N, C-alpha and C positions, 0 to 999 in steps of 0.2 A: 576142431569144429565146434562152434558155439552151440550150447544147449539151452533150451527154454525151460523155465520153471513155471508150471501152470497153477492157476487158482484151483485148489482142491475142491471136490464136491463134498460138502460137509454133511449131506443127508440126501435121502431119496427125493424129498420135496424141495430142496434148496436149489434155486436157479442162479443166484448171484450172491456175492459176499462183498463186504466193505473192507478196504485196506485199513488196518489200525495203525501200527507203528512199524517203520522200517528199522530193523536191527542191524543191517549192513548198509553201507553206502557204496556208490560206484567206485571201483578201484580196489575194494577190499578183497583179500584172499578168502576163498570159501571152500569148505570141505563138505563132503556128503554128510548130511545130518545136522549141519549148522542151521540155526534158526535165522531165516532171512527176514521174515516179517510176521506180524500178527494180523489176523483177519477175523471178522465177526459177521455172523448172521444177525437177524433181528432178535435172536434168542440166546446166543452163546458166542464165546470167543475162542480162537484156536491159534496155534503156532504153525507156520509153514516151514518145513525143513527143506534144505537144498537137496536136490536129486542129482546134482552134478558137482564136480570139483574144478576149481580154477579161480578166475577173477570175475567179480560181478561187473559185467561190461555195461549194462544199461538197465535202468528201471523204467518200465513202460507205464506204470500207474503210480500216482502219488497217494499219500496218506489221505483218507477220506473219500477216495474214489470208489465207486461201486463197479465191480468187475464180474462179468458172467463166469460161471464155473467152467473149468477146463480150458480157459483162455490164457494165453501166455502173459505172465506178469513181469518177468525179467529174464535176462540172458546171462549165462555163465559160460566162460570159455577162456581162451588164451588172450593176453593183453594185445590189443590192436586188431583183433578179429572183427570182421563185419557181421553185425547181427541184425541189420535192417530187415532182412527177410523174415525174421521172427516177430517183428513188431506188429501187433494187431492194428486193424484200421481204426478202431475206436480209441487207441492209446494216444496219450499226449505226444507231440513231436519231441524228438531227442533234444536234450539241452543244448547241444552244439548248434541246432538249427534255429534257436531263438534269436530274435533281432531286437536288441534294446531300443533302437531308434524307431521302431515300428509305431509306437504310440504317437509321436509328433506327426509322422507321415499320415496316420489315420486321421488326425485332426485336420491336416491340410486337405485331405481328400474330401472330408465332410464339407469343408468350406467351398469346394468346387461344385458341389451339387446344389443346383438352384432350387429344386422343389422335391425334396425327399418324399418317398411314399409314406402315407400315414398308415398305421396299423394299430391293432389292439394289443396292449402289453400283456404278457403272460403274468399270471398271478404269482408274484415272487414268493408268497407265503406257501404256495403249493408246489412250486417247481424247484427241484433240487439242482444245485450247481456245484461243480467240482471246485476245490480250492484253487487249482491252477487257472481255471476259466475265470473265476471271480477276480483273481489278482490281475489277470490280463485286462479284464474289463475296466477295473479301477485305474490301471496304468494308462489305458487308451482313452479314458473318459467317456465310455459308452455305457448305456443302460443294458445290463445283461438280461434283464427281464424281457427285452424286445427280441432276444435271440430265439430261433426255432430249435428246440432241443432234439438231438439225434443220438444222445448217449443211452446207456442201459436204463431201462425203466423211466424214460422221459427225462433223463438228467441232462442239463446243459453242460457241455464239455468245451474245452479250449477251441476245438475246430468250429463250434457254433458261434463263438464270439468273434473269431477271425472272419467268418462269413458275414457277420453283422457289420464288421469294420469295413469290409469291401463293398457292402451294399447297405449303407446307413439308412435308418428309418426313424421316424418320430412317432410317439404314441398319440393317437387321435385325441385322447382325452386330456393330454398334457399341454399346458401353455407355458412357455419359458418366461420366467419373470426376471426383471433386471437384477433384483436382489433376492436371494433365496431366503425363505422364512426360516427362523431358527427352529431346530428340532425341539420337540416337547421336553426332552430330558437334557437339553443343552445347558441348563442352569445347574444341573447336578454335577458335583465334583466327582470325577472319575475314581477318586480314591474311596468314594463312598459305596461303590458297588462293584460286582464282578459279573461279567457276562459268561455264561457257561453253555457250551454247545451240547445238545442232547447226544447221548451215546446211541448206538444202534438199538439196544434194548429199550432205552427210554423212548425213542422214536416209535418203536413198535407198540409199546404200551399206550403212548399218546394216541396213535392212530386207532388201535383196537378199542380203547375206551370211548373215543369220540364216535366211532362207528356204532358201537354198542348202544350208546345213549341216544344217538340221533336216528337210528333205524328201527328200534324196538319199542314196544309198549310195555315198559318195565314197571312192575309193582312189587312191593315188599310186604310180607307178613312177618310179624315177630311174635313168637310164642315161647313158652318155657316148659321144662319138664322137671320132675323130681330126680335129681342126680344122685340120690343116696345109694342106689344099687351099683352104679358104675364107679362111684368113688370107693365103695367098699371092695369091689372086684379089683380095681386098680391097686388098692392098698395090699390086697392079698398077693397080687402078682409081684409087686415091688419087694415083698418080703421073701419071695421065692428066689432060688438060686438059678443061675444060667440066663439064657436069652429071653425068657419070659419076663424077667424083671425090667426089661427095656420097653415093654409095651406101655404106651401112654394113653391118656384119655382121648387124645386126638385120633389114635389108631382105633380105639373102640368105637368112636363115632363114625369113622370111615367104614368100618365093617358093617355097622347098622345101616348106614346110608346105602351101601352096595346091595344089601338084601332088600331094603324097603323099596328102592327104585324099580325093582322087577315088577312090582304091582302098579306102577305109575309110569307107563311108557311115554306119555306126553312130556314128562320131565327128563327122560333119558333119550333125548332126541336132538336133531339138528333141523333148523329152519332152512329149507332149500331156497325158497322164495316166498312171496306173500300168499301163495296158494298151495304149497306143498311142504310136508314135514317128513323127515326120515326117522323112523322108530328103530332103535337098536335092540338086538336080542341079548347082548351082554352089556355090562356096565364098565365103561372105560373111564375111571375116576380121575379127574384132574385135581391136583392138590396145589394150592397157592403156597409158594415158598419165597420168603424174604431173603434177598441176597445183596451183597454190596453193590452190585450192578443194577439192581432193580427187581421188580416182581417177575417171577418165572413160575410157570404152571406145568410141571411134568405130569405124565399120565401113567396111571396104574392100569394096564390093560387086563380085561377080564377079572376085575376086582371081585365080582360076584362069585367067582369060582375059587377064590383064595381063602385060606384060613386067616384067623386074626394075626397069628405070628407072621405069616407070609406077607400080609399087608404091612405090618409094622416094619419088617425088614426092607420091603420095597420102598416105603416112604423115606426111610433113613438113607438108603443108597441113592435114590433120586435127588434128595435134598442136598446130599454131599456133593454130587456131581454138579448140581446147579451152582452151589456156592464156590466150587473150585473152577467153574467156567469151562468144564470139559464135557458137558453133557451133549449127546447126539441130538441134533434138531428133530430127528424122527421120534424121540421120546417126549417132545414138547408139542406134539400134535395128536389128533385123534380122540381127544377127550369127548365124552358124551354128557358129562355133568361135572361141576366143580365144587370143591369145598374150600372155604377160606376161614382159617381159625385165628381170631384175634383175642381169644379168651385169655391167653397168657399175658396179654398187654393190659388186662383189666377193662376191656371194652364190654359194656353191658348190652349194647344194641348198636347195629350199624346197617347200612344199605349196601351190600356187595353188588358189584356191577357184573352182569352176565358176560361170559367169554364167548363171543360170536363164533360159530353159528348155533351154540347150545341154547337151550330154552330155559335153563335154570341154574342157580348157584345158591349154595347154602352157606350162610355166615354163622360160625360157632362163636358164642360169647362166653364171658366168664361166669363163674358160679357166684351167686349172692345168697345171703341168708334171708329167708322169708318166714312168715308166720301163717299158720292155718289152724282151723279148728279140728281137733281130733274127734273120733267117734264118741268119746265120753264127754265131749263138750269142752275139754281143756284146750289151751293154746299150745301148739307144737311148732318148734323151729326146725326148718329143713333147708337143705341146699338145693337151690334151683339154678338151672343152666338155661340161658337164652339161645334160641335158634332163629336166625333171620333168613327167610327164604325169599329171594328175588326170582321172579318168573316172567316170561314173555307172555303177556296177556293175549297176543295173537294166537298162541298155540295152547295156552292153559288158562282155564277160567279160575275164579277165586275159590269156588267150592272144592274142585279137585286138588288145588294147591293146598288148601287147608286139610283135606283128608290125608295127603302125604305127610304133612307135619304131625297130624294126630297119630298116624300109624308109626312114624319114626319115634315120637315121644313114647309110645307104648312099648316099642321094641327096646328102647334104651332103659326104660323103667323096669323092664323084665328081661334084662340082657342075658342072664344065664339060660333062660328058656330059649332065646333066639339062638344061642350057641348050640343048643341041643338039637335044633332042627336039621 
């Protein structure tokens, strides 16, 4: 009896995943535990192991297709077994059912229609289309943007293109010209560029950043503080033996932020809509992590209740999981405030973008040597570190934001006293 392999549920909040690469092809022998395919959410990637032994009979979804969690993705069984009953309604038709001659037939059918119905084209830049549907549309010579999407999350799938072929339409705003105008980049030699499709994470970053900047009233304040105390404290820890030697300046700043935010609830919050804000009792600190697959922001839950060492360990563990690509999506949600550290890159000031629906994000900058006048009138050189706070002006006014930065600077300049509280 054929067995279905389902799309795993990668996290409590995950509703669908995108097929990455198929590691097996139809006809391959499969054992329990073999990697069948990779899949990704908008935040992480995973490998799906086979839960059955036999032959890979049919693949229901192709690479790049978005599949709802717990839906059948492929079938494994004995050669020749019928697995049609396992095929989901939203899946692409079996390869054996494809008809190569269908494209010319579609063209003939279009010619028979005297007055096709005009419609408004779907915005191709906003509507996703599966690779299989796109290929069929190109082969049949139809505009896939005119199809009505019925796939997961409004995705155009092969079935939608076939429906369009059976009921051809034309875009109301389009007029067919005898000779098509050359594309803008037609004069560019293809050897001079490479088109790269966004990964799931890159698409998520793109969507989140665009939403953030287009829906919030964001403003950035940049201040600095005397980093002499935390630099000396870090030097002392580095000289110590054991796990304390691994505590970084970034960990120290995260600790100070988690304590300071408790006195500034408007910055430790979520905007629910234009008229409502949710204030949190604990600080769930998001930490921006640079990975080969793009920016990821894991969450340190209840950071305000953790020791400096516990925060340091949590950051290292979460960052490692992000870079290895095996972090649970549940650890990438729930943040109430985010810290982005570009200080180790030599950045002196920047404008971090808020992670919706949060109301603030702190950018940590590098240390620079500055000069000030000492009490005796002499000039004194000291190490200053910049802090760039971006906040949503809908929820936070300028003065409260400045007070947060002032208190944070005070806590960092008197860090040993903060630890004693």
